[in-house]
C-alpha positions as CSV (number, residue, x, y, z in Angstrom):
1,M,136.8,7.1,161.7
2,N,138.1,4.6,164.2
3,R,137.3,0.9,164.3
4,K,135.2,1.2,167.5
5,K,132.7,3.6,165.8
6,I,132.5,1.4,162.7
7,A,131.8,-1.7,164.8
8,L,129.1,0.1,166.8
9,R,127.4,1.4,163.7
10,I,127.4,-2.1,162.2
11,I,125.9,-3.6,165.3
12,A,123.3,-0.9,165.6
13,G,122.4,-1.4,162.0
14,L,121.9,-5.1,162.6
15,I,119.7,-4.4,165.6
16,I,117.5,-2.1,163.6
17,F,117.3,-4.4,160.6
18,I,116.4,-7.5,162.7
19,T,113.8,-5.6,164.7
20,L,112.1,-4.3,161.6
21,A,112.3,-7.7,159.8
22,S,110.8,-9.6,162.8
23,V,108.0,-7.1,163.3
24,T,107.2,-7.1,159.6
25,A,107.2,-10.9,159.5
26,Y,105.0,-11.0,162.5
27,F,102.3,-8.8,161.0
28,L,102.5,-10.5,157.7
29,L,102.2,-14.1,159.1
30,S,99.8,-13.5,162.0
31,P,96.5,-13.8,160.1
32,E,97.5,-17.2,158.5
33,K,99.8,-18.9,161.0
34,P,99.8,-17.1,164.4
35,W,102.1,-19.7,166.1
36,M,104.8,-19.2,163.4
37,A,104.5,-15.4,163.6
38,F,105.0,-15.6,167.3
39,F,108.0,-17.9,166.9
40,I,109.7,-15.6,164.4
41,A,109.1,-12.6,166.5
42,C,110.6,-14.4,169.6
43,C,113.6,-15.4,167.5
44,G,114.1,-11.8,166.4
45,G,113.8,-10.7,170.0
46,V,116.5,-13.1,171.2
47,L,118.8,-11.9,168.5
48,D,118.2,-8.3,169.4
49,V,118.9,-8.9,173.0
50,N,122.2,-10.7,172.0
51,F,123.2,-7.8,169.8
52,L,122.3,-5.3,172.5
53,V,124.6,-7.1,175.0
54,T,127.3,-7.2,172.3
55,Y,126.8,-3.5,171.7
56,I,127.2,-2.7,175.4
57,L,130.3,-4.8,175.7
58,V,132.0,-3.4,172.6
59,R,131.3,0.1,173.7
60,K,132.8,-0.6,177.1
61,N,135.8,-2.8,176.3
62,F,136.8,-2.2,172.7
63,K,140.2,-0.6,172.4
64,G,140.9,1.2,169.1
């Protein structure tokens, strides 16, 4: 397997992991501290957007 596919799989795994972790944290924290749950969900969303941009740029420009 070439390095491009390995990099794309790692980035996709990070996207899935961060999405699941932020959604889980949101639902676990929202009854007690809704402001903290919203903050954690927003931080996870920002990381997901950054990794999606990274995924697109790696898929387009990575040679190898």
